[in-house]
FIDRENZA-105970 format. One record per residue (C-alpha): residue in three letters; x, z, y. Coordinates in steps of 0.05 Angstrom, whole numbers, padded with zeros to 5 digits, always signed. Layout:
BEGIN
ALAXZY;...
This chain:
BEGIN
UNK+03325+03396+02422;UNK+03353+03367+02490;UNK+03331+03301+02464;UNK+03259+03327+02454;UNK+03252+03358+02521;UNK+03271+03294+02552;UNK+03225+03249+02508;UNK+03171+03303+02524;UNK+03178+03302+02599;UNK+03184+03224+02595;UNK+03111+03221+02569;UNK+03088+03266+02612;UNK+03109+03232+02671;UNK+03074+03170+02642;UNK+03008+03204+02632;UNK+03012+03227+02710;UNK+03024+03152+02727;UNK+02970+03132+02685;UNK+02917+03173+02711;UNK+02934+03150+02782;UNK+02929+03074+02771;UNK+02860+03040+02790;UNK+02831+03002+02737;UNK+02794+02939+02767;UNK+02722+02918+02741;UNK+02722+02878+02681;UNK+02697+02809+02715;UNK+02628+02791+02694;UNK+02617+02721+02666;UNK+02584+02670+02706;UNK+02520+02651+02674;UNK+02491+02579+02683;UNK+02420+02569+02686;UNK+02436+02504+02647;UNK+02448+02540+02585;UNK+02373+02546+02564;UNK+02357+02470+02574;UNK+02404+02448+02519;UNK+02366+02484+02465;UNK+02298+02472+02500;UNK+02315+02397+02502;UNK+02339+02392+02431;UNK+02272+02429+02407;UNK+02230+02380+02446;UNK+02267+02315+02418;UNK+02256+02344+02349;UNK+02184+02355+02358;UNK+02179+02282+02385;UNK+02217+02256+02333;UNK+02166+02287+02279;UNK+02111+02251+02315;UNK+02151+02179+02304;UNK+02180+02188+02233;UNK+02113+02220+02201;UNK+02063+02176+02225;UNK+02003+02181+02184;UNK+01986+02111+02143;UNK+01916+02090+02160;UNK+01874+02099+02094;UNK+01853+02026+02072;UNK+01788+02022+02028;UNK+01802+02028+01949;UNK+01789+01957+01922;UNK+01739+01940+01875;UNK+01755+01958+01804;UNK+01694+01919+01774;UNK+01666+01850+01788;UNK+01596+01843+01762;UNK+01578+01770+01749;UNK+01499+01761+01725;UNK+01462+01704+01716;UNK+01385+01708+01741;UNK+01326+01669+01745;UNK+01297+01656+01819;UNK+01234+01622+01833;UNK+01225+01552+01802;UNK+01253+01567+01745;UNK+01329+01563+01786;UNK+01390+01602+01760;UNK+01430+01640+01806;UNK+01491+01670+01795;UNK+01501+01744+01832;UNK+01572+01771+01843;UNK+01571+01842+01859;UNK+01636+01888+01861;UNK+01637+01957+01841;UNK+01678+02007+01813;UNK+01672+02042+01741;UNK+01643+02110+01782;UNK+01584+02072+01811;UNK+01554+02041+01744;UNK+01557+02057+01674;UNK+01528+02017+01619;UNK+01534+02034+01542;UNK+01563+01981+01500;UNK+01499+01979+01457;UNK+01450+01972+01515;UNK+01455+01897+01502;UNK+01428+01902+01437;UNK+01366+01930+01462;UNK+01358+01884+01520;UNK+01373+01823+01488;UNK+01351+01825+01416;
């Protein structure tokens, strides 16, 4: 029992000493004004890199798919070759139309 009272008094003394202790305030970390510049710089460089790497290529004209060569008679019974470039969508002529015009 003596030991119990001795231990009890020891812890009570420690509690009273702890209540009288002055606890210093937790130091606040220093904030840098430069911390926000780094993410902004990374975002800006990625934005600019997007313009450099994903540049649109100029649209070129599609080449002619069909070359039509015709022989026509001009004035004074001259025959001339006329060359015309077009796509399949521009003109369409049925396969049997030449039978109607030639024969």
